[in-house]
C-alpha positions as CSV (number, residue, x, y, z in Angstrom):
1,M,-70.0,-19.2,34.1
2,N,-67.2,-19.4,31.6
3,D,-65.8,-16.1,33.6
4,W,-66.0,-17.8,36.7
5,V,-64.7,-20.6,35.3
6,D,-61.7,-19.0,33.3
7,A,-60.5,-17.7,36.4
8,E,-60.5,-20.1,38.3
9,H,-57.6,-21.8,36.1
10,H,-55.6,-18.6,36.3
11,V,-55.3,-19.0,40.2
12,E,-54.5,-22.6,39.1
13,R,-52.0,-21.6,37.3
14,A,-51.1,-18.8,39.5
15,H,-50.0,-21.8,42.1
16,E,-48.2,-23.0,40.0
17,H,-45.7,-20.4,39.1
18,Y,-46.2,-19.1,42.8
19,D,-44.8,-23.0,43.0
20,A,-41.9,-22.6,41.0
21,G,-40.6,-19.2,42.2
22,R,-41.8,-17.3,39.3
23,W,-43.7,-14.5,41.1
24,D,-43.9,-12.1,38.4
25,D,-46.2,-15.3,36.0
26,A,-47.9,-16.2,39.5
27,V,-48.9,-12.1,39.8
28,N,-50.4,-11.6,36.8
29,E,-52.2,-14.7,37.0
30,L,-53.9,-13.6,39.9
31,R,-54.1,-10.0,38.8
32,Q,-56.2,-11.9,35.7
33,A,-58.9,-14.0,38.1
34,L,-59.5,-10.8,40.1
35,S,-59.8,-8.7,36.9
36,L,-63.0,-12.1,36.2
37,N,-64.7,-11.9,39.6
38,P,-62.9,-9.7,42.4
39,Y,-65.1,-10.5,44.7
40,Q,-62.9,-13.5,46.1
41,A,-61.2,-12.1,49.4
42,E,-58.7,-15.5,49.3
43,W,-57.7,-14.8,45.9
44,Y,-56.3,-10.6,47.3
45,F,-54.5,-13.0,50.0
46,N,-52.9,-15.1,48.1
47,L,-51.8,-11.8,45.5
48,G,-50.6,-9.9,48.9
49,L,-48.4,-13.1,49.0
50,T,-47.4,-13.7,46.2
51,L,-46.2,-9.4,45.7
52,E,-44.8,-10.4,49.2
53,A,-42.5,-12.9,47.9
54,A,-41.1,-11.0,45.0
55,G,-40.4,-8.0,47.1
56,K,-43.7,-5.8,46.5
57,N,-44.4,-4.3,49.8
58,D,-46.1,-1.4,48.4
59,D,-48.6,-3.3,46.0
60,A,-48.7,-6.6,49.0
61,A,-50.2,-4.4,52.0
62,E,-52.7,-2.8,48.7
63,A,-53.5,-6.6,48.3
64,F,-54.0,-7.1,51.6
65,S,-56.2,-4.8,52.7
66,S,-58.2,-5.9,49.6
67,C,-58.8,-8.8,51.3
68,F,-59.6,-7.5,54.6
69,K,-62.3,-4.5,53.6
70,L,-64.0,-8.3,51.1
71,H,-63.8,-9.3,54.4
72,Q,-65.6,-7.1,56.6
73,D,-68.3,-6.2,53.6
74,H,-69.5,-9.8,54.6
75,D,-69.0,-8.9,58.2
76,Q,-65.9,-10.9,58.7
77,P,-63.3,-9.4,60.3
78,D,-59.9,-10.6,59.0
79,A,-56.9,-10.2,61.8
80,N,-54.4,-11.8,60.0
81,S,-54.9,-10.0,56.4
82,A,-54.8,-6.5,58.6
83,L,-51.9,-7.4,60.1
84,L,-50.1,-8.7,56.5
85,A,-50.6,-4.9,55.1
86,G,-49.1,-3.7,58.1
87,L,-45.7,-5.5,58.3
88,N,-45.7,-5.1,54.2
89,L,-46.3,-1.3,54.9
90,I,-43.5,-1.3,57.8
91,R,-41.0,-3.1,54.8
92,A,-42.1,-0.1,52.5
93,A,-41.1,2.4,55.1
94,K,-44.4,3.5,55.9
95,P,-44.9,2.9,59.8
96,Q,-47.4,5.6,60.4
97,A,-49.8,3.9,57.4
98,A,-48.6,0.5,60.1
99,L,-50.0,1.5,62.2
100,A,-53.5,1.9,61.4
101,W,-53.4,-1.6,60.3
102,F,-52.0,-3.1,63.6
103,E,-55.3,-1.3,65.6
104,R,-57.4,-3.0,62.9
105,A,-55.9,-6.4,64.4
106,S,-56.1,-5.5,67.8
107,E,-59.4,-4.2,67.2
108,I,-60.2,-7.5,66.0
109,E,-58.3,-10.1,68.7
110,P,-57.5,-8.2,71.0
111,M,-55.2,-10.6,72.9
112,N,-53.2,-10.5,69.6
113,I,-50.1,-10.7,71.2
114,T,-48.0,-10.8,68.0
115,C,-50.9,-7.4,66.7
116,F,-48.9,-5.5,70.0
117,V,-44.7,-7.3,68.5
118,H,-45.6,-5.1,65.4
119,R,-47.6,-2.4,66.7
120,I,-43.9,-1.9,68.7
121,E,-41.8,-2.4,65.3
122,A,-44.1,0.9,63.2
123,L,-43.4,3.1,66.4
124,T,-40.0,1.9,66.9
125,D,-39.6,3.5,63.4
126,L,-41.8,6.2,63.8
127,A,-39.2,7.3,66.5
128,R,-42.0,7.0,69.3
129,H,-40.2,5.6,72.2
130,S,-42.1,6.0,75.1
131,D,-45.0,5.0,73.3
132,A,-43.5,1.3,72.1
133,E,-42.3,1.2,75.8
134,E,-46.5,1.1,76.4
135,T,-47.6,-1.0,74.9
136,F,-44.2,-3.2,75.5
137,Y,-46.4,-3.0,79.1
138,L,-49.8,-3.6,78.0
139,A,-48.7,-6.7,76.0
140,Q,-46.7,-8.0,79.1
141,Q,-49.9,-8.3,81.4
142,I,-51.0,-10.8,78.0
143,D,-47.9,-12.9,77.7
144,P,-44.7,-12.1,80.0
145,D,-42.3,-14.5,78.2
146,H,-43.1,-13.6,74.3
147,A,-39.7,-14.3,73.3
148,D,-40.3,-12.2,70.0
149,L,-41.6,-9.1,72.9
150,Y,-38.5,-8.6,74.1
151,A,-36.4,-8.8,70.9
152,V,-38.6,-5.9,69.6
153,M,-38.5,-3.5,72.5
154,A,-34.6,-4.4,72.8
155,D,-34.8,-2.6,69.6
156,S,-36.8,0.6,70.8
157,L,-33.8,0.9,73.1
158,L,-31.0,0.9,71.1
159,A,-32.2,2.9,68.9
160,S,-33.6,5.9,72.2
161,G,-29.7,5.2,73.6
162,H,-30.7,2.8,76.4
163,N,-28.3,0.1,75.2
164,E,-28.0,-1.6,79.0
165,R,-31.2,-1.8,78.9
166,A,-31.7,-3.1,75.0
167,V,-29.1,-6.2,76.4
168,W,-31.1,-7.1,79.5
169,C,-34.3,-8.0,76.6
170,L,-32.2,-9.7,74.2
171,R,-30.9,-11.8,77.2
172,E,-34.5,-12.2,78.2
173,A,-35.7,-13.1,74.8
174,A,-32.6,-15.6,74.5
175,R,-33.6,-17.2,77.0
176,L,-37.0,-17.6,76.8
177,D,-36.6,-18.5,73.6
178,P,-32.6,-19.6,72.3
179,D,-33.9,-20.9,69.0
180,L,-35.4,-17.4,67.9
181,P,-33.6,-15.8,64.6
182,R,-30.3,-14.3,64.6
183,I,-31.1,-14.0,68.2
184,Q,-27.4,-14.4,69.6
185,A,-26.4,-11.9,66.7
186,K,-29.0,-9.3,67.6
187,L,-27.6,-9.6,71.3
188,A,-23.7,-9.4,69.7
189,K,-24.8,-5.8,67.8
190,A,-26.4,-4.9,71.2
191,Y,-23.3,-5.2,72.2
192,T,-21.3,-3.5,69.9
193,V,-23.1,-0.2,70.7
194,A,-22.4,-0.5,73.8
195,G,-19.2,-0.8,73.5
196,R,-18.4,-4.7,74.8
197,L,-17.3,-5.5,71.8
198,E,-15.3,-8.9,72.1
199,R,-18.3,-9.7,73.7
200,A,-19.9,-8.9,71.1
201,R,-17.2,-11.0,68.7
202,Q,-17.8,-14.0,70.8
203,L,-21.4,-13.3,70.4
204,Y,-21.2,-13.8,66.7
205,L,-19.1,-16.7,66.3
206,R,-21.5,-18.1,68.4
207,E,-24.7,-18.0,66.0
208,L,-22.0,-18.8,62.9
209,R,-21.5,-22.4,64.9
210,N,-25.3,-22.5,64.6
211,D,-25.6,-20.8,61.1
212,P,-22.1,-20.8,59.4
213,G,-23.6,-19.7,56.0
214,D,-25.8,-16.3,57.4
215,I,-24.6,-13.3,55.1
216,N,-26.3,-10.9,58.0
217,T,-24.0,-12.3,60.6
218,L,-21.1,-12.6,58.7
219,L,-21.0,-8.6,57.2
220,D,-22.1,-7.4,61.0
221,L,-18.8,-9.7,62.6
222,G,-16.9,-8.0,59.2
223,E,-17.9,-4.9,60.5
224,L,-17.2,-5.2,64.1
225,L,-13.6,-6.8,63.1
226,L,-13.0,-3.6,61.1
227,D,-13.9,-1.5,64.2
228,M,-11.5,-3.5,66.2
229,H,-8.8,-3.2,63.4
230,R,-8.5,-6.9,62.7
231,H,-8.2,-6.4,59.4
232,T,-7.3,-9.2,58.0
233,E,-9.8,-11.7,59.9
234,A,-12.7,-8.9,58.4
235,G,-11.4,-10.0,54.7
236,E,-12.1,-13.1,55.2
237,K,-15.6,-12.6,56.7
238,F,-16.3,-10.4,53.4
239,R,-14.9,-12.7,50.6
240,R,-16.6,-15.6,52.8
241,V,-20.1,-13.4,51.8
242,L,-18.7,-13.7,48.2
243,E,-18.7,-16.7,47.6
244,L,-21.8,-17.7,49.1
245,E,-23.1,-14.4,46.8
246,S,-21.3,-13.6,44.8
247,D,-22.9,-10.5,43.4
248,Q,-23.9,-8.6,47.3
249,P,-23.7,-5.8,47.8
250,D,-23.4,-5.2,51.0
251,A,-19.7,-7.3,51.1
252,H,-18.3,-5.2,47.7
253,F,-19.1,-2.1,50.0
254,L,-17.2,-2.9,53.0
255,L,-14.4,-4.5,51.0
256,G,-13.9,-1.4,49.4
257,E,-13.8,0.5,52.5
258,L,-11.0,-1.8,54.1
259,A,-9.0,-1.4,50.9
260,E,-9.9,2.3,51.6
261,I,-8.1,2.0,55.2
262,E,-5.2,-0.1,53.9
263,H,-5.1,2.9,50.9
264,R,-5.4,0.7,48.2
265,I,-6.8,2.9,46.6
266,A,-7.5,0.5,43.2
267,D,-9.2,-2.2,44.8
268,A,-10.9,0.0,46.5
269,L,-12.0,1.7,43.2
270,V,-12.8,-1.7,42.0
271,H,-15.0,-2.4,45.1
272,Y,-17.4,0.8,44.7
273,D,-18.0,0.4,41.1
274,V,-19.5,-3.2,41.6
275,V,-21.1,-1.7,44.1
276,L,-23.0,1.3,42.1
277,R,-23.4,-1.9,39.0
278,L,-25.3,-4.2,41.0
279,D,-27.3,-0.9,42.8
280,K,-27.5,2.4,41.2
281,S,-29.3,3.7,44.8
282,Y,-26.8,2.4,47.3
283,P,-26.6,4.4,49.8
284,A,-23.1,6.9,50.0
285,V,-21.1,5.0,46.8
286,R,-21.0,7.7,44.2
287,R,-19.1,10.1,48.0
288,R,-17.2,7.0,48.2
289,L,-15.7,6.5,44.4
290,A,-15.5,10.3,43.8
291,R,-13.0,11.1,47.8
292,V,-11.5,8.0,46.6
293,L,-10.9,9.0,43.4
294,F,-9.7,12.7,45.2
295,L,-7.0,10.1,45.9
296,R,-5.9,9.0,43.0
297,N,-5.5,12.4,42.1
298,R,-6.1,12.8,38.5
299,E,-6.8,15.9,36.6
300,E,-8.7,13.6,34.1
301,D,-10.7,12.5,37.8
302,I,-12.1,15.8,37.8
303,H,-14.6,15.3,35.4
304,R,-16.4,12.0,36.9
305,I,-16.4,13.3,40.1
306,R,-18.4,15.6,39.8
307,D,-20.9,13.9,38.0
308,L,-21.2,11.3,40.7
309,L,-21.6,14.2,43.3
310,A,-24.4,16.2,41.6
311,H,-25.3,12.6,40.9
312,E,-25.7,11.9,44.6
313,H,-26.9,15.6,45.5
314,R,-29.7,14.9,43.0
315,L,-30.5,11.4,45.6
316,L,-30.5,13.8,48.8
317,V,-33.2,16.2,47.1
318,A,-35.5,14.2,45.6
319,N,-35.7,11.7,49.1
320,Q,-36.8,15.4,50.5
321,I,-33.9,15.9,52.6
322,V,-34.7,19.3,51.8
323,N,-37.4,21.1,54.1
324,P,-36.0,18.6,57.1
325,Q,-37.9,20.5,59.5
326,S,-41.3,19.4,58.6
327,P,-43.4,17.4,61.1
328,A,-43.6,13.7,59.6
329,A,-40.2,14.0,58.5
330,Q,-39.2,14.4,62.4
331,S,-41.8,12.1,63.3
332,T,-40.1,9.3,61.1
333,Q,-36.0,10.8,62.1
334,S,-34.5,9.3,65.2
335,S,-31.6,10.6,66.6
336,Q,-28.9,8.2,65.9
337,T,-30.7,8.2,62.1
338,L,-30.3,11.8,62.2
339,T,-26.7,12.5,63.3
340,A,-26.1,9.9,60.6
341,L,-28.5,12.6,57.8
342,V,-26.2,15.2,59.1
343,E,-23.1,13.5,59.1
344,D,-23.5,12.1,55.2
345,L,-24.8,15.7,54.2
346,D,-21.0,16.8,55.7
347,E,-19.2,14.6,53.6
348,L,-20.6,15.8,50.7
349,G,-20.3,19.3,51.2
350,R,-17.1,18.7,51.9
351,L,-16.1,16.9,48.6
352,L,-18.5,19.4,46.8
353,L,-16.2,21.9,48.6
354,D,-13.3,20.1,47.1
355,A,-14.5,19.4,43.9
356,E,-15.6,23.4,43.4
357,M,-19.3,22.8,43.2
358,I,-20.0,25.8,45.3
359,P,-23.7,26.2,44.8
360,E,-24.7,22.6,45.5
361,S,-22.5,22.9,48.2
362,I,-24.5,25.7,49.3
363,R,-28.3,23.9,49.2
364,I,-25.8,21.4,51.1
365,Y,-24.9,23.0,53.9
366,T,-28.7,24.7,54.7
367,E,-29.9,21.7,54.8
368,M,-27.3,20.6,57.3
369,I,-28.8,24.0,59.2
370,A,-31.9,23.1,58.8
371,L,-31.9,19.6,60.4
372,Q,-29.3,20.6,63.4
373,P,-29.8,24.8,64.0
374,A,-26.6,24.3,66.6
375,N,-24.3,22.4,64.5
376,H,-21.9,25.0,64.2
377,R,-19.9,22.6,61.4
378,A,-22.8,23.1,59.6
379,H,-22.4,27.1,59.9
380,H,-18.8,26.5,59.1
381,G,-19.0,25.1,56.0
382,L,-21.8,27.6,54.6
383,S,-19.3,29.9,55.8
384,V,-16.4,28.6,53.9
385,A,-18.6,28.0,50.8
386,M,-19.6,31.7,50.6
387,L,-16.4,32.7,50.7
388,E,-15.5,30.7,48.2
389,A,-18.7,32.3,46.0
390,D,-16.9,36.0,47.0
391,R,-20.2,36.6,49.0
392,F,-17.7,37.8,51.6
393,D,-20.7,39.1,54.3
394,D,-22.7,35.8,54.0
395,G,-19.4,33.6,55.3
396,I,-18.6,36.0,57.7
397,A,-22.3,35.8,59.4
398,A,-22.1,32.3,59.1
399,A,-18.2,32.2,60.7
400,K,-19.8,34.2,62.9
401,R,-22.5,32.3,63.7
402,A,-21.2,29.3,64.0
403,L,-18.6,30.5,67.5
404,E,-22.2,31.3,68.7
405,F,-21.8,27.7,68.9
406,Q,-18.7,26.6,69.6
407,P,-16.7,29.7,70.5
408,R,-12.9,28.5,70.7
409,F,-13.3,26.8,67.2
410,I,-10.2,28.1,65.5
411,P,-11.7,27.4,61.7
412,A,-14.1,29.5,61.7
413,M,-12.0,32.7,63.8
414,H,-9.4,31.8,60.4
415,N,-12.3,31.9,57.6
416,L,-12.9,35.4,59.5
417,A,-9.8,36.8,59.9
418,L,-9.0,35.5,56.3
419,A,-12.1,37.4,54.9
420,Y,-11.3,40.4,56.2
421,L,-7.5,39.9,55.2
422,R,-9.7,40.0,51.6
423,Q,-11.5,42.9,51.9
424,R,-8.4,45.0,53.7
425,Q,-9.6,44.9,57.1
426,W,-6.6,44.3,58.5
427,I,-7.3,45.6,61.9
428,R,-10.4,42.7,62.5
429,A,-8.1,40.6,60.7
430,R,-5.5,41.6,63.3
431,Y,-8.5,40.8,65.7
432,W,-9.2,37.3,64.6
433,V,-5.9,36.1,65.0
434,R,-5.2,37.3,68.7
435,Q,-8.6,35.2,69.3
436,A,-7.3,32.1,67.9
437,S,-4.3,32.1,68.4
438,R,-4.9,32.2,72.3
439,V,-7.0,29.1,71.4
440,D,-4.4,27.3,69.9
441,A,-1.3,29.1,69.3
442,D,1.3,27.0,67.2
443,D,-1.6,25.8,64.6
444,P,-0.2,26.2,61.1
445,S,-2.6,27.9,59.5
446,L,-2.8,30.4,62.3
447,R,1.3,31.1,61.4
448,R,0.6,31.9,58.1
449,L,-1.9,34.6,58.8
450,R,0.7,36.2,60.8
451,L,3.6,35.9,58.7
452,K,0.9,38.0,55.5
453,L,0.2,40.7,58.7
454,R,3.8,40.7,59.7
455,F,4.3,41.7,55.9
456,H,2.1,43.9,55.7
457,T,3.4,45.3,58.7
458,A,6.1,45.8,58.6
459,L,5.6,46.7,54.5
460,S,2.8,50.1,55.6
461,A,5.9,51.1,58.2
462,V,8.3,51.3,55.1
463,T,5.9,52.5,53.3
464,W,4.7,54.9,56.0
465,G,8.2,56.2,56.4
466,W,8.7,56.2,52.9
467,R,5.9,58.6,52.6
468,K,7.3,60.8,55.4
469,I,11.0,61.2,53.8
470,A,9.3,62.2,50.9
471,K,7.6,64.4,52.7
472,L,10.6,66.1,54.4
473,A,12.4,65.8,50.9
474,R,10.1,68.3,49.3
475,I,9.7,70.5,52.3
476,L,14.4,71.4,52.2
477,S,13.6,71.0,48.4
478,S,11.2,74.1,48.8
479,I,13.6,76.2,51.6
480,L,16.8,75.2,49.4
481,G,15.2,75.5,46.1
482,R,13.6,78.9,48.0
483,P,14.7,82.1,44.6
484,R,16.9,84.6,47.0
485,R,16.3,87.9,46.2
486,S,18.0,91.0,46.1
487,P,19.0,92.8,48.6
488,A,17.3,96.5,49.1
């Protein structure tokens, strides 16, 4: 009996900690209460809410699932705990697992429109856009005027490239519920993707009039202003974010990007360094730092550049970018996400080549080819890395593969000519220089190769001439210098 009383005391203290925002203390108290009495579904629910508030979504999903199972054991299935378990799994980037929980919630409450909204959200993360659209139409039969339903469907349409339809959905959501959180900002983002930048800017400003301190809107507007080349205004928005939240990594990163655009290398380094201190796993910051250090062009920076790129390479491998052809990887990557990932890999590969980290660059370009087998730039990058490693046959094969997908790609032709030059295969080198010259005769790199080949041709002609002269001289010498016989 004392254990039950102690458990209640732990729960009371957990509520006090929760109200004071001390999440970790509240979690510890609830876990102690559950260790004494593990059959209280309500305590698991409270634990889930506390872990959710602390940003520990995986653990929160587990707590909500325990709550659901306890209700189920008592023949009282709870749709709310199932919904929250799925929602936290979405936030933990586990949409497939989340989908199962939303389906359970729908089985318990078939008319609950929120189940459909979150199911569309999970299907969008899984890039199952046709299934998301089907779910949307099913949900419309329950509540055709649900604003959130249109808003989440817009996310799916944007991810699948149906920008104008996404704009329509968001406008409909704004009409149905003008107070929907950040609806003007979402509509602005859709207009940005559709290329209507000025309209997007106006909508962001309208959103800021309603909530001047919204950090996400300020950041989105700043990025839009960068795209519109309105750098001064963009900088003002990013600095406004830092006034509201001085350790905001996105604002520092974007200020670093702005400084890089304006060729303020020292300022860019400061901002990127701050981002790295604030968040060791911030995407792309190590690549940006390496790029800016290359621009600074100091010999003493090369060791730091290599450390940054090596760490970035390890992060990519740890995030299982290797073997991206697995069904699990493909199911979670939309075409836009895949394109962004390939661009990141391409940038990293080029930086690795600049830092003379050849084995790592070979691996990166191999992964690019696994992601997009028809990407001619990936094959070209691999050919450069192979040639730098003196693996001429592999480099030539990769360059020819690039030309299969892009027959007029001059850099691949240049590499082929250069590889054959290094192997002293002059005829093949001349062939690829001629092929490239037909595409762009004024390319500077081709002019240099033509000069080398002309020099070799002239040298060969001179050498051939000297050999002929030497041979003729030997013949004349043998004739003129032949000893005379005495007359008979």
